[in-house]
PDB file of N, CA, C, O and CB in Angstrom:
ATOM      1  N   MET A   1     -39.519   7.419 -47.465  1.00  0.00           N
ATOM      2  CA  MET A   1     -38.122   7.595 -47.814  1.00  0.00           C
ATOM      3  C   MET A   1     -37.292   7.584 -46.538  1.00  0.00           C
ATOM      4  O   MET A   1     -37.654   8.213 -45.544  1.00  0.00           O
ATOM      5  CB  MET A   1     -37.906   8.910 -48.606  1.00  0.00           C
ATOM      6  N   ASN A   2     -36.171   6.859 -46.575  1.00  0.00           N
ATOM      7  CA  ASN A   2     -35.277   6.832 -45.420  1.00  0.00           C
ATOM      8  C   ASN A   2     -34.507   8.135 -45.308  1.00  0.00           C
ATOM      9  O   ASN A   2     -34.243   8.801 -46.309  1.00  0.00           O
ATOM     10  CB  ASN A   2     -34.307   5.651 -45.516  1.00  0.00           C
ATOM     11  N   CYS A   3     -34.151   8.491 -44.088  1.00  0.00           N
ATOM     12  CA  CYS A   3     -33.423   9.730 -43.811  1.00  0.00           C
ATOM     13  C   CYS A   3     -32.086   9.750 -44.544  1.00  0.00           C
ATOM     14  O   CYS A   3     -31.371   8.749 -44.595  1.00  0.00           O
ATOM     15  CB  CYS A   3     -33.199   9.895 -42.299  1.00  0.00           C
ATOM     16  N   LEU A   4     -31.768  10.902 -45.106  1.00  0.00           N
ATOM     17  CA  LEU A   4     -30.518  11.070 -45.838  1.00  0.00           C
ATOM     18  C   LEU A   4     -29.307  11.135 -44.909  1.00  0.00           C
ATOM     19  O   LEU A   4     -28.181  10.912 -45.355  1.00  0.00           O
ATOM     20  CB  LEU A   4     -30.582  12.325 -46.685  1.00  0.00           C
ATOM     21  N   ILE A   5     -29.517  11.434 -43.636  1.00  0.00           N
ATOM     22  CA  ILE A   5     -28.415  11.566 -42.681  1.00  0.00           C
ATOM     23  C   ILE A   5     -28.206  10.286 -41.868  1.00  0.00           C
ATOM     24  O   ILE A   5     -27.142   9.672 -41.946  1.00  0.00           O
ATOM     25  CB  ILE A   5     -28.676  12.738 -41.742  1.00  0.00           C
ATOM     26  N   CYS A   6     -29.212   9.882 -41.091  1.00  0.00           N
ATOM     27  CA  CYS A   6     -29.034   8.711 -40.216  1.00  0.00           C
ATOM     28  C   CYS A   6     -29.331   7.393 -40.929  1.00  0.00           C
ATOM     29  O   CYS A   6     -28.910   6.330 -40.472  1.00  0.00           O
ATOM     30  CB  CYS A   6     -29.931   8.837 -38.993  1.00  0.00           C
ATOM     31  N   ARG A   7     -30.045   7.460 -42.033  1.00  0.00           N
ATOM     32  CA  ARG A   7     -30.393   6.307 -42.868  1.00  0.00           C
ATOM     33  C   ARG A   7     -31.305   5.270 -42.187  1.00  0.00           C
ATOM     34  O   ARG A   7     -31.550   4.198 -42.740  1.00  0.00           O
ATOM     35  CB  ARG A   7     -29.136   5.631 -43.308  1.00  0.00           C
ATOM     36  N   HIS A   8     -31.800   5.596 -40.994  1.00  0.00           N
ATOM     37  CA  HIS A   8     -32.670   4.661 -40.279  1.00  0.00           C
ATOM     38  C   HIS A   8     -34.084   5.204 -40.104  1.00  0.00           C
ATOM     39  O   HIS A   8     -35.053   4.445 -40.115  1.00  0.00           O
ATOM     40  CB  HIS A   8     -32.077   4.336 -38.922  1.00  0.00           C
ATOM     41  N   GLY A   9     -34.195   6.501 -39.943  1.00  0.00           N
ATOM     42  CA  GLY A   9     -35.501   7.122 -39.711  1.00  0.00           C
ATOM     43  C   GLY A   9     -36.267   7.335 -41.011  1.00  0.00           C
ATOM     44  O   GLY A   9     -35.731   7.198 -42.110  1.00  0.00           O
ATOM     45  N   THR A  10     -37.525   7.670 -40.840  1.00  0.00           N
ATOM     46  CA  THR A  10     -38.367   8.010 -41.989  1.00  0.00           C
ATOM     47  C   THR A  10     -38.833   9.447 -41.815  1.00  0.00           C
ATOM     48  O   THR A  10     -38.975   9.941 -40.697  1.00  0.00           O
ATOM     49  CB  THR A  10     -39.588   7.030 -42.124  1.00  0.00           C
ATOM     50  N   TYR A  11     -39.068  10.104 -42.940  1.00  0.00           N
ATOM     51  CA  TYR A  11     -39.538  11.481 -42.905  1.00  0.00           C
ATOM     52  C   TYR A  11     -41.041  11.519 -42.667  1.00  0.00           C
ATOM     53  O   TYR A  11     -41.811  10.802 -43.306  1.00  0.00           O
ATOM     54  CB  TYR A  11     -39.184  12.209 -44.210  1.00  0.00           C
ATOM     55  N   VAL A  12     -41.434  12.372 -41.733  1.00  0.00           N
ATOM     56  CA  VAL A  12     -42.845  12.590 -41.427  1.00  0.00           C
ATOM     57  C   VAL A  12     -43.110  14.100 -41.472  1.00  0.00           C
ATOM     58  O   VAL A  12     -42.204  14.893 -41.216  1.00  0.00           O
ATOM     59  CB  VAL A  12     -43.227  11.982 -40.020  1.00  0.00           C
ATOM     60  N   PRO A  13     -44.343  14.501 -41.797  1.00  0.00           N
ATOM     61  CA  PRO A  13     -44.643  15.931 -41.832  1.00  0.00           C
ATOM     62  C   PRO A  13     -44.459  16.567 -40.453  1.00  0.00           C
ATOM     63  O   PRO A  13     -44.825  15.983 -39.433  1.00  0.00           O
ATOM     64  CB  PRO A  13     -46.074  16.163 -42.333  1.00  0.00           C
ATOM     65  N   GLY A  14     -43.895  17.754 -40.442  1.00  0.00           N
ATOM     66  CA  GLY A  14     -43.689  18.464 -39.186  1.00  0.00           C
ATOM     67  C   GLY A  14     -43.378  19.927 -39.440  1.00  0.00           C
ATOM     68  O   GLY A  14     -43.476  20.410 -40.569  1.00  0.00           O
ATOM     69  N   LYS A  15     -43.004  20.624 -38.384  1.00  0.00           N
ATOM     70  CA  LYS A  15     -42.634  22.033 -38.495  1.00  0.00           C
ATOM     71  C   LYS A  15     -41.272  22.224 -37.838  1.00  0.00           C
ATOM     72  O   LYS A  15     -40.953  21.595 -36.829  1.00  0.00           O
ATOM     73  CB  LYS A  15     -43.711  22.958 -37.837  1.00  0.00           C
ATOM     74  N   VAL A  16     -40.477  23.111 -38.438  1.00  0.00           N
ATOM     75  CA  VAL A  16     -39.124  23.372 -37.951  1.00  0.00           C
ATOM     76  C   VAL A  16     -38.889  24.876 -37.874  1.00  0.00           C
ATOM     77  O   VAL A  16     -39.688  25.671 -38.369  1.00  0.00           O
ATOM     78  CB  VAL A  16     -38.069  22.702 -38.866  1.00  0.00           C
ATOM     79  N   THR A  17     -37.791  25.246 -37.249  1.00  0.00           N
ATOM     80  CA  THR A  17     -37.321  26.623 -37.234  1.00  0.00           C
ATOM     81  C   THR A  17     -36.079  26.695 -38.103  1.00  0.00           C
ATOM     82  O   THR A  17     -35.147  25.909 -37.933  1.00  0.00           O
ATOM     83  CB  THR A  17     -37.027  27.117 -35.778  1.00  0.00           C
ATOM     84  N   VAL A  18     -36.067  27.641 -39.037  1.00  0.00           N
ATOM     85  CA  VAL A  18     -34.948  27.825 -39.955  1.00  0.00           C
ATOM     86  C   VAL A  18     -34.202  29.082 -39.524  1.00  0.00           C
ATOM     87  O   VAL A  18     -34.822  30.075 -39.143  1.00  0.00           O
ATOM     88  CB  VAL A  18     -35.434  27.931 -41.449  1.00  0.00           C
ATOM     89  N   LYS A  19     -32.868  29.042 -39.583  1.00  0.00           N
ATOM     90  CA  LYS A  19     -32.058  30.148 -39.080  1.00  0.00           C
ATOM     91  C   LYS A  19     -31.090  30.658 -40.148  1.00  0.00           C
ATOM     92  O   LYS A  19     -29.910  30.307 -40.118  1.00  0.00           O
ATOM     93  CB  LYS A  19     -31.283  29.712 -37.834  1.00  0.00           C
ATOM     94  N   PRO A  20     -31.566  31.487 -41.100  1.00  0.00           N
ATOM     95  CA  PRO A  20     -30.643  32.069 -42.060  1.00  0.00           C
ATOM     96  C   PRO A  20     -29.743  33.111 -41.374  1.00  0.00           C
ATOM     97  O   PRO A  20     -30.191  33.869 -40.513  1.00  0.00           O
ATOM     98  CB  PRO A  20     -31.420  32.708 -43.231  1.00  0.00           C
ATOM     99  N   GLU A  21     -28.473  33.127 -41.775  1.00  0.00           N
ATOM    100  CA  GLU A  21     -27.512  34.073 -41.227  1.00  0.00           C
ATOM    101  C   GLU A  21     -26.780  34.765 -42.364  1.00  0.00           C
ATOM    102  O   GLU A  21     -26.491  34.162 -43.398  1.00  0.00           O
ATOM    103  CB  GLU A  21     -26.513  33.366 -40.285  1.00  0.00           C
ATOM    104  N   ARG A  22     -26.486  36.042 -42.155  1.00  0.00           N
ATOM    105  CA  ARG A  22     -25.663  36.781 -43.103  1.00  0.00           C
ATOM    106  C   ARG A  22     -24.791  37.714 -42.277  1.00  0.00           C
ATOM    107  O   ARG A  22     -25.292  38.635 -41.632  1.00  0.00           O
ATOM    108  CB  ARG A  22     -26.538  37.574 -44.162  1.00  0.00           C
ATOM    109  N   GLY A  23     -23.479  37.471 -42.299  1.00  0.00           N
ATOM    110  CA  GLY A  23     -22.583  38.248 -41.441  1.00  0.00           C
ATOM    111  C   GLY A  23     -22.960  38.015 -39.995  1.00  0.00           C
ATOM    112  O   GLY A  23     -23.030  36.874 -39.539  1.00  0.00           O
ATOM    113  N   ASP A  24     -23.207  39.122 -39.259  1.00  0.00           N
ATOM    114  CA  ASP A  24     -23.609  39.022 -37.856  1.00  0.00           C
ATOM    115  C   ASP A  24     -25.117  38.994 -37.673  1.00  0.00           C
ATOM    116  O   ASP A  24     -25.598  38.898 -36.544  1.00  0.00           O
ATOM    117  CB  ASP A  24     -23.033  40.171 -37.077  1.00  0.00           C
ATOM    118  N   ALA A  25     -25.876  39.075 -38.767  1.00  0.00           N
ATOM    119  CA  ALA A  25     -27.341  39.118 -38.686  1.00  0.00           C
ATOM    120  C   ALA A  25     -27.924  37.704 -38.698  1.00  0.00           C
ATOM    121  O   ALA A  25     -27.449  36.820 -39.411  1.00  0.00           O
ATOM    122  CB  ALA A  25     -27.923  39.944 -39.854  1.00  0.00           C
ATOM    123  N   ILE A  26     -28.967  37.520 -37.886  1.00  0.00           N
ATOM    124  CA  ILE A  26     -29.640  36.220 -37.784  1.00  0.00           C
ATOM    125  C   ILE A  26     -31.146  36.447 -37.814  1.00  0.00           C
ATOM    126  O   ILE A  26     -31.664  37.361 -37.172  1.00  0.00           O
ATOM    127  CB  ILE A  26     -29.217  35.459 -36.479  1.00  0.00           C
ATOM    128  N   ILE A  27     -31.834  35.607 -38.566  1.00  0.00           N
ATOM    129  CA  ILE A  27     -33.295  35.631 -38.586  1.00  0.00           C
ATOM    130  C   ILE A  27     -33.779  34.226 -38.251  1.00  0.00           C
ATOM    131  O   ILE A  27     -33.329  33.250 -38.851  1.00  0.00           O
ATOM    132  CB  ILE A  27     -33.850  36.114 -39.982  1.00  0.00           C
ATOM    133  N   LEU A  28     -34.682  34.127 -37.308  1.00  0.00           N
ATOM    134  CA  LEU A  28     -35.293  32.844 -36.985  1.00  0.00           C
ATOM    135  C   LEU A  28     -36.682  32.824 -37.602  1.00  0.00           C
ATOM    136  O   LEU A  28     -37.515  33.681 -37.306  1.00  0.00           O
ATOM    137  CB  LEU A  28     -35.355  32.608 -35.435  1.00  0.00           C
ATOM    138  N   ILE A  29     -36.924  31.851 -38.455  1.00  0.00           N
ATOM    139  CA  ILE A  29     -38.237  31.716 -39.088  1.00  0.00           C
ATOM    140  C   ILE A  29     -38.865  30.443 -38.540  1.00  0.00           C
ATOM    141  O   ILE A  29     -38.404  29.337 -38.824  1.00  0.00           O
ATOM    142  CB  ILE A  29     -38.129  31.676 -40.669  1.00  0.00           C
ATOM    143  N   ARG A  30     -39.920  30.610 -37.753  1.00  0.00           N
ATOM    144  CA  ARG A  30     -40.558  29.501 -37.052  1.00  0.00           C
ATOM    145  C   ARG A  30     -41.731  28.938 -37.834  1.00  0.00           C
ATOM    146  O   ARG A  30     -42.260  29.577 -38.744  1.00  0.00           O
ATOM    147  CB  ARG A  30     -41.021  29.946 -35.682  1.00  0.00           C
ATOM    148  N   ASP A  31     -42.123  27.734 -37.462  1.00  0.00           N
ATOM    149  CA  ASP A  31     -43.309  27.054 -38.015  1.00  0.00           C
ATOM    150  C   ASP A  31     -43.208  26.815 -39.522  1.00  0.00           C
ATOM    151  O   ASP A  31     -44.189  26.962 -40.250  1.00  0.00           O
ATOM    152  CB  ASP A  31     -44.557  27.869 -37.719  1.00  0.00           C
ATOM    153  N   VAL A  32     -42.020  26.449 -39.977  1.00  0.00           N
ATOM    154  CA  VAL A  32     -41.807  26.137 -41.390  1.00  0.00           C
ATOM    155  C   VAL A  32     -42.180  24.677 -41.615  1.00  0.00           C
ATOM    156  O   VAL A  32     -41.629  23.786 -40.967  1.00  0.00           O
ATOM    157  CB  VAL A  32     -40.322  26.415 -41.823  1.00  0.00           C
ATOM    158  N   GLU A  33     -43.107  24.430 -42.526  1.00  0.00           N
ATOM    159  CA  GLU A  33     -43.506  23.057 -42.817  1.00  0.00           C
ATOM    160  C   GLU A  33     -42.375  22.329 -43.530  1.00  0.00           C
ATOM    161  O   GLU A  33     -41.767  22.851 -44.465  1.00  0.00           O
ATOM    162  CB  GLU A  33     -44.790  23.028 -43.671  1.00  0.00           C
ATOM    163  N   ALA A  34     -42.107  21.106 -43.063  1.00  0.00           N
ATOM    164  CA  ALA A  34     -41.003  20.317 -43.610  1.00  0.00           C
ATOM    165  C   ALA A  34     -41.286  18.839 -43.396  1.00  0.00           C
ATOM    166  O   ALA A  34     -42.214  18.465 -42.679  1.00  0.00           O
ATOM    167  CB  ALA A  34     -39.653  20.715 -42.957  1.00  0.00           C
ATOM    168  N   GLU A  35     -40.481  18.022 -44.021  1.00  0.00           N
ATOM    169  CA  GLU A  35     -40.480  16.591 -43.754  1.00  0.00           C
ATOM    170  C   GLU A  35     -39.336  16.361 -42.772  1.00  0.00           C
ATOM    171  O   GLU A  35     -38.185  16.667 -43.081  1.00  0.00           O
ATOM    172  CB  GLU A  35     -40.314  15.726 -45.086  1.00  0.00           C
ATOM    173  N   VAL A  36     -39.645  15.819 -41.581  1.00  0.00           N
ATOM    174  CA  VAL A  36     -38.679  15.721 -40.490  1.00  0.00           C
ATOM    175  C   VAL A  36     -38.423  14.247 -40.160  1.00  0.00           C
ATOM    176  O   VAL A  36     -39.360  13.459 -40.033  1.00  0.00           O
ATOM    177  CB  VAL A  36     -39.187  16.485 -39.235  1.00  0.00           C
ATOM    178  N   CYS A  37     -37.139  13.887 -40.024  1.00  0.00           N
ATOM    179  CA  CYS A  37     -36.785  12.504 -39.663  1.00  0.00           C
ATOM    180  C   CYS A  37     -37.283  12.210 -38.258  1.00  0.00           C
ATOM    181  O   CYS A  37     -37.059  12.994 -37.336  1.00  0.00           O
ATOM    182  CB  CYS A  37     -35.244  12.271 -39.757  1.00  0.00           C
ATOM    183  N   ASP A  38     -37.955  11.083 -38.097  1.00  0.00           N
ATOM    184  CA  ASP A  38     -38.508  10.713 -36.796  1.00  0.00           C
ATOM    185  C   ASP A  38     -37.458  10.199 -35.820  1.00  0.00           C
ATOM    186  O   ASP A  38     -37.774   9.932 -34.660  1.00  0.00           O
ATOM    187  CB  ASP A  38     -39.569   9.672 -36.977  1.00  0.00           C
ATOM    188  N   ILE A  39     -36.210  10.056 -36.272  1.00  0.00           N
ATOM    189  CA  ILE A  39     -35.155   9.613 -35.369  1.00  0.00           C
ATOM    190  C   ILE A  39     -34.161  10.736 -35.058  1.00  0.00           C
ATOM    191  O   ILE A  39     -33.949  11.068 -33.891  1.00  0.00           O
ATOM    192  CB  ILE A  39     -34.423   8.423 -35.972  1.00  0.00           C
ATOM    193  N   CYS A  40     -33.550  11.321 -36.094  1.00  0.00           N
ATOM    194  CA  CYS A  40     -32.476  12.295 -35.855  1.00  0.00           C
ATOM    195  C   CYS A  40     -32.907  13.753 -35.977  1.00  0.00           C
ATOM    196  O   CYS A  40     -32.163  14.643 -35.563  1.00  0.00           O
ATOM    197  CB  CYS A  40     -31.361  12.044 -36.810  1.00  0.00           C
ATOM    198  N   GLY A  41     -34.088  14.023 -36.533  1.00  0.00           N
ATOM    199  CA  GLY A  41     -34.561  15.397 -36.646  1.00  0.00           C
ATOM    200  C   GLY A  41     -34.116  16.126 -37.899  1.00  0.00           C
ATOM    201  O   GLY A  41     -34.482  17.285 -38.094  1.00  0.00           O
ATOM    202  N   ASN A  42     -33.331  15.475 -38.757  1.00  0.00           N
ATOM    203  CA  ASN A  42     -32.970  16.104 -40.034  1.00  0.00           C
ATOM    204  C   ASN A  42     -34.255  16.447 -40.775  1.00  0.00           C
ATOM    205  O   ASN A  42     -35.250  15.729 -40.677  1.00  0.00           O
ATOM    206  CB  ASN A  42     -32.054  15.165 -40.901  1.00  0.00           C
ATOM    207  N   TYR A  43     -34.224  17.548 -41.516  1.00  0.00           N
ATOM    208  CA  TYR A  43     -35.440  17.925 -42.230  1.00  0.00           C
ATOM    209  C   TYR A  43     -35.161  18.314 -43.671  1.00  0.00           C
ATOM    210  O   TYR A  43     -34.047  18.690 -44.035  1.00  0.00           O
ATOM    211  CB  TYR A  43     -36.126  19.065 -41.520  1.00  0.00           C
ATOM    212  N   VAL A  44     -36.216  18.210 -44.484  1.00  0.00           N
ATOM    213  CA  VAL A  44     -36.171  18.572 -45.895  1.00  0.00           C
ATOM    214  C   VAL A  44     -37.336  19.521 -46.144  1.00  0.00           C
ATOM    215  O   VAL A  44     -38.468  19.259 -45.736  1.00  0.00           O
ATOM    216  CB  VAL A  44     -36.244  17.299 -46.831  1.00  0.00           C
ATOM    217  N   ILE A  45     -37.039  20.638 -46.825  1.00  0.00           N
ATOM    218  CA  ILE A  45     -38.053  21.646 -47.130  1.00  0.00           C
ATOM    219  C   ILE A  45     -38.259  21.667 -48.634  1.00  0.00           C
ATOM    220  O   ILE A  45     -37.293  21.607 -49.395  1.00  0.00           O
ATOM    221  CB  ILE A  45     -37.638  23.058 -46.599  1.00  0.00           C
ATOM    222  N   ASP A  46     -39.518  21.752 -49.072  1.00  0.00           N
ATOM    223  CA  ASP A  46     -39.785  21.745 -50.513  1.00  0.00           C
ATOM    224  C   ASP A  46     -39.286  23.034 -51.171  1.00  0.00           C
ATOM    225  O   ASP A  46     -38.996  24.024 -50.499  1.00  0.00           O
ATOM    226  CB  ASP A  46     -41.293  21.565 -50.777  1.00  0.00           C
ATOM    227  N   GLN A  47     -39.194  22.994 -52.490  1.00  0.00           N
ATOM    228  CA  GLN A  47     -38.607  24.082 -53.267  1.00  0.00           C
ATOM    229  C   GLN A  47     -39.387  25.394 -53.137  1.00  0.00           C
ATOM    230  O   GLN A  47     -38.780  26.457 -53.004  1.00  0.00           O
ATOM    231  CB  GLN A  47     -38.528  23.682 -54.723  1.00  0.00           C
ATOM    232  N   ALA A  48     -40.698  25.337 -53.171  1.00  0.00           N
ATOM    233  CA  ALA A  48     -41.513  26.554 -53.075  1.00  0.00           C
ATOM    234  C   ALA A  48     -41.322  27.234 -51.716  1.00  0.00           C
ATOM    235  O   ALA A  48     -41.201  28.457 -51.641  1.00  0.00           O
ATOM    236  CB  ALA A  48     -43.004  26.221 -53.296  1.00  0.00           C
ATOM    237  N   THR A  49     -41.295  26.443 -50.655  1.00  0.00           N
ATOM    238  CA  THR A  49     -41.098  27.001 -49.316  1.00  0.00           C
ATOM    239  C   THR A  49     -39.696  27.574 -49.183  1.00  0.00           C
ATOM    240  O   THR A  49     -39.513  28.635 -48.586  1.00  0.00           O
ATOM    241  CB  THR A  49     -41.341  25.929 -48.238  1.00  0.00           C
ATOM    242  N   THR A  50     -38.711  26.887 -49.729  1.00  0.00           N
ATOM    243  CA  THR A  50     -37.335  27.382 -49.687  1.00  0.00           C
ATOM    244  C   THR A  50     -37.235  28.735 -50.379  1.00  0.00           C
ATOM    245  O   THR A  50     -36.585  29.650 -49.875  1.00  0.00           O
ATOM    246  CB  THR A  50     -36.374  26.373 -50.345  1.00  0.00           C
ATOM    247  N   ARG A  51     -37.878  28.858 -51.532  1.00  0.00           N
ATOM    248  CA  ARG A  51     -37.882  30.131 -52.259  1.00  0.00           C
ATOM    249  C   ARG A  51     -38.483  31.249 -51.395  1.00  0.00           C
ATOM    250  O   ARG A  51     -37.948  32.355 -51.331  1.00  0.00           O
ATOM    251  CB  ARG A  51     -38.674  29.993 -53.582  1.00  0.00           C
ATOM    252  N   LYS A  52     -39.602  30.937 -50.736  1.00  0.00           N
ATOM    253  CA  LYS A  52     -40.265  31.913 -49.873  1.00  0.00           C
ATOM    254  C   LYS A  52     -39.352  32.315 -48.709  1.00  0.00           C
ATOM    255  O   LYS A  52     -39.277  33.494 -48.363  1.00  0.00           O
ATOM    256  CB  LYS A  52     -41.593  31.341 -49.337  1.00  0.00           C
ATOM    257  N   LEU A  53     -38.666  31.352 -48.110  1.00  0.00           N
ATOM    258  CA  LEU A  53     -37.759  31.632 -47.001  1.00  0.00           C
ATOM    259  C   LEU A  53     -36.614  32.532 -47.438  1.00  0.00           C
ATOM    260  O   LEU A  53     -36.235  33.456 -46.718  1.00  0.00           O
ATOM    261  CB  LEU A  53     -37.210  30.335 -46.424  1.00  0.00           C
ATOM    262  N   LEU A  54     -36.064  32.264 -48.614  1.00  0.00           N
ATOM    263  CA  LEU A  54     -34.962  33.082 -49.130  1.00  0.00           C
ATOM    264  C   LEU A  54     -35.416  34.513 -49.404  1.00  0.00           C
ATOM    265  O   LEU A  54     -34.676  35.462 -49.144  1.00  0.00           O
ATOM    266  CB  LEU A  54     -34.389  32.460 -50.411  1.00  0.00           C
ATOM    267  N   GLU A  55     -36.624  34.668 -49.926  1.00  0.00           N
ATOM    268  CA  GLU A  55     -37.161  36.008 -50.177  1.00  0.00           C
ATOM    269  C   GLU A  55     -37.337  36.775 -48.867  1.00  0.00           C
ATOM    270  O   GLU A  55     -36.972  37.947 -48.777  1.00  0.00           O
ATOM    271  CB  GLU A  55     -38.505  35.919 -50.924  1.00  0.00           C
ATOM    272  N   ILE A  56     -37.889  36.121 -47.865  1.00  0.00           N
ATOM    273  CA  ILE A  56     -38.082  36.754 -46.556  1.00  0.00           C
ATOM    274  C   ILE A  56     -36.736  37.163 -45.968  1.00  0.00           C
ATOM    275  O   ILE A  56     -36.577  38.290 -45.499  1.00  0.00           O
ATOM    276  CB  ILE A  56     -38.823  35.799 -45.588  1.00  0.00           C
ATOM    277  N   ALA A  57     -35.774  36.254 -45.993  1.00  0.00           N
ATOM    278  CA  ALA A  57     -34.456  36.538 -45.424  1.00  0.00           C
ATOM    279  C   ALA A  57     -33.781  37.691 -46.153  1.00  0.00           C
ATOM    280  O   ALA A  57     -33.257  38.600 -45.508  1.00  0.00           O
ATOM    281  CB  ALA A  57     -33.570  35.292 -45.481  1.00  0.00           C
ATOM    282  N   ASP A  58     -33.781  37.674 -47.483  1.00  0.00           N
ATOM    283  CA  ASP A  58     -33.158  38.758 -48.249  1.00  0.00           C
ATOM    284  C   ASP A  58     -33.786  40.102 -47.918  1.00  0.00           C
ATOM    285  O   ASP A  58     -33.085  41.094 -47.720  1.00  0.00           O
ATOM    286  CB  ASP A  58     -33.272  38.488 -49.747  1.00  0.00           C
ATOM    287  N   GLU A  59     -35.116  40.126 -47.861  1.00  0.00           N
ATOM    288  CA  GLU A  59     -35.828  41.369 -47.543  1.00  0.00           C
ATOM    289  C   GLU A  59     -35.400  41.915 -46.186  1.00  0.00           C
ATOM    290  O   GLU A  59     -35.120  43.106 -46.051  1.00  0.00           O
ATOM    291  CB  GLU A  59     -37.347  41.136 -47.560  1.00  0.00           C
ATOM    292  N   ARG A  60     -35.350  41.043 -45.183  1.00  0.00           N
ATOM    293  CA  ARG A  60     -34.991  41.476 -43.827  1.00  0.00           C
ATOM    294  C   ARG A  60     -33.522  41.897 -43.742  1.00  0.00           C
ATOM    295  O   ARG A  60     -33.208  42.917 -43.130  1.00  0.00           O
ATOM    296  CB  ARG A  60     -35.270  40.352 -42.821  1.00  0.00           C
ATOM    297  N   PHE A  61     -32.624  41.121 -44.348  1.00  0.00           N
ATOM    298  CA  PHE A  61     -31.207  41.472 -44.310  1.00  0.00           C
ATOM    299  C   PHE A  61     -30.954  42.806 -45.010  1.00  0.00           C
ATOM    300  O   PHE A  61     -30.141  43.607 -44.549  1.00  0.00           O
ATOM    301  CB  PHE A  61     -30.366  40.367 -44.961  1.00  0.00           C
ATOM    302  N   ASN A  62     -31.649  43.044 -46.121  1.00  0.00           N
ATOM    303  CA  ASN A  62     -31.447  44.275 -46.881  1.00  0.00           C
ATOM    304  C   ASN A  62     -31.971  45.518 -46.163  1.00  0.00           C
ATOM    305  O   ASN A  62     -31.595  46.635 -46.517  1.00  0.00           O
ATOM    306  CB  ASN A  62     -32.115  44.154 -48.224  1.00  0.00           C
ATOM    307  N   THR A  63     -32.830  45.340 -45.164  1.00  0.00           N
ATOM    308  CA  THR A  63     -33.312  46.484 -44.390  1.00  0.00           C
ATOM    309  C   THR A  63     -32.463  46.723 -43.146  1.00  0.00           C
ATOM    310  O   THR A  63     -32.759  47.615 -42.350  1.00  0.00           O
ATOM    311  CB  THR A  63     -34.767  46.273 -43.991  1.00  0.00           C
ATOM    312  N   GLY A  64     -31.411  45.928 -42.978  1.00  0.00           N
ATOM    313  CA  GLY A  64     -30.502  46.134 -41.854  1.00  0.00           C
ATOM    314  C   GLY A  64     -30.851  45.374 -40.595  1.00  0.00           C
ATOM    315  O   GLY A  64     -30.294  45.657 -39.534  1.00  0.00           O
ATOM    316  N   THR A  65     -31.747  44.428 -40.681  1.00  0.00           N
ATOM    317  CA  THR A  65     -32.113  43.626 -39.515  1.00  0.00           C
ATOM    318  C   THR A  65     -30.896  42.868 -38.991  1.00  0.00           C
ATOM    319  O   THR A  65     -30.143  42.267 -39.758  1.00  0.00           O
ATOM    320  CB  THR A  65     -33.248  42.641 -39.868  1.00  0.00           C
ATOM    321  N   GLU A  66     -30.719  42.907 -37.673  1.00  0.00           N
ATOM    322  CA  GLU A  66     -29.629  42.145 -37.060  1.00  0.00           C
ATOM    323  C   GLU A  66     -30.144  40.886 -36.370  1.00  0.00           C
ATOM    324  O   GLU A  66     -29.464  39.860 -36.351  1.00  0.00           O
ATOM    325  CB  GLU A  66     -28.875  43.015 -36.057  1.00  0.00           C
ATOM    326  N   LEU A  67     -31.347  40.967 -35.805  1.00  0.00           N
ATOM    327  CA  LEU A  67     -31.959  39.812 -35.158  1.00  0.00           C
ATOM    328  C   LEU A  67     -33.468  39.961 -35.259  1.00  0.00           C
ATOM    329  O   LEU A  67     -34.029  40.988 -34.876  1.00  0.00           O
ATOM    330  CB  LEU A  67     -31.502  39.680 -33.666  1.00  0.00           C
ATOM    331  N   GLU A  68     -34.116  38.929 -35.779  1.00  0.00           N
ATOM    332  CA  GLU A  68     -35.573  38.976 -35.896  1.00  0.00           C
ATOM    333  C   GLU A  68     -36.117  37.557 -35.813  1.00  0.00           C
ATOM    334  O   GLU A  68     -35.507  36.610 -36.309  1.00  0.00           O
ATOM    335  CB  GLU A  68     -36.011  39.663 -37.227  1.00  0.00           C
ATOM    336  N   ILE A  69     -37.279  37.430 -35.175  1.00  0.00           N
ATOM    337  CA  ILE A  69     -37.966  36.142 -35.110  1.00  0.00           C
ATOM    338  C   ILE A  69     -39.292  36.300 -35.827  1.00  0.00           C
ATOM    339  O   ILE A  69     -40.085  37.187 -35.508  1.00  0.00           O
ATOM    340  CB  ILE A  69     -38.170  35.662 -33.627  1.00  0.00           C
ATOM    341  N   ILE A  70     -39.526  35.427 -36.802  1.00  0.00           N
ATOM    342  CA  ILE A  70     -40.723  35.500 -37.639  1.00  0.00           C
ATOM    343  C   ILE A  70     -41.457  34.167 -37.550  1.00  0.00           C
ATOM    344  O   ILE A  70     -40.829  33.108 -37.567  1.00  0.00           O
ATOM    345  CB  ILE A  70     -40.361  35.842 -39.124  1.00  0.00           C
ATOM    346  N   LYS A  71     -42.770  34.216 -37.457  1.00  0.00           N
ATOM    347  CA  LYS A  71     -43.586  33.008 -37.542  1.00  0.00           C
ATOM    348  C   LYS A  71     -44.114  32.945 -38.971  1.00  0.00           C
ATOM    349  O   LYS A  71     -44.852  33.833 -39.398  1.00  0.00           O
ATOM    350  CB  LYS A  71     -44.766  33.008 -36.477  1.00  0.00           C
ATOM    351  N   LEU A  72     -43.748  31.915 -39.703  1.00  0.00           N
ATOM    352  CA  LEU A  72     -44.156  31.783 -41.103  1.00  0.00           C
ATOM    353  C   LEU A  72     -45.653  31.531 -41.178  1.00  0.00           C
ATOM    354  O   LEU A  72     -46.185  30.665 -40.483  1.00  0.00           O
ATOM    355  CB  LEU A  72     -43.379  30.640 -41.801  1.00  0.00           C
ATOM    356  N   LYS A  73     -46.317  32.288 -42.017  1.00  0.00           N
ATOM    357  CA  LYS A  73     -47.761  32.118 -42.217  1.00  0.00           C
ATOM    358  C   LYS A  73     -47.981  31.080 -43.309  1.00  0.00           C
ATOM    359  O   LYS A  73     -47.353  31.144 -44.366  1.00  0.00           O
ATOM    360  CB  LYS A  73     -48.450  33.476 -42.592  1.00  0.00           C
ATOM    361  N   SER A  74     -48.855  30.143 -43.061  1.00  0.00           N
ATOM    362  CA  SER A  74     -49.170  29.118 -44.061  1.00  0.00           C
ATOM    363  C   SER A  74     -49.916  29.739 -45.217  1.00  0.00           C
ATOM    364  O   SER A  74     -50.648  30.717 -45.065  1.00  0.00           O
ATOM    365  CB  SER A  74     -49.997  27.976 -43.445  1.00  0.00           C
ATOM    366  N   ALA A  75     -49.708  29.133 -46.398  1.00  0.00           N
ATOM    367  CA  ALA A  75     -50.360  29.662 -47.610  1.00  0.00           C
ATOM    368  C   ALA A  75     -51.828  29.334 -47.635  1.00  0.00           C
ATOM    369  O   ALA A  75     -52.526  29.702 -48.579  1.00  0.00           O
ATOM    370  CB  ALA A  75     -49.698  29.112 -48.862  1.00  0.00           C
TER     371      ALA A  75
END
């Protein structure tokens, strides 16, 4: 599939860092499996992984975290 942003690259399996923010709080979630454009770096994350990321972020934000770096564990 061609990249949705640059329209020239192709998506290849890779890992990215996702940065959810809420107010002044930021969480960096590293090693997230995604399909990454080989030209511009745009990425697409599957629905199950997105759900997991949202759960992690909500949990951390609700405990008052202001800054945290997490390495995502593979299933």
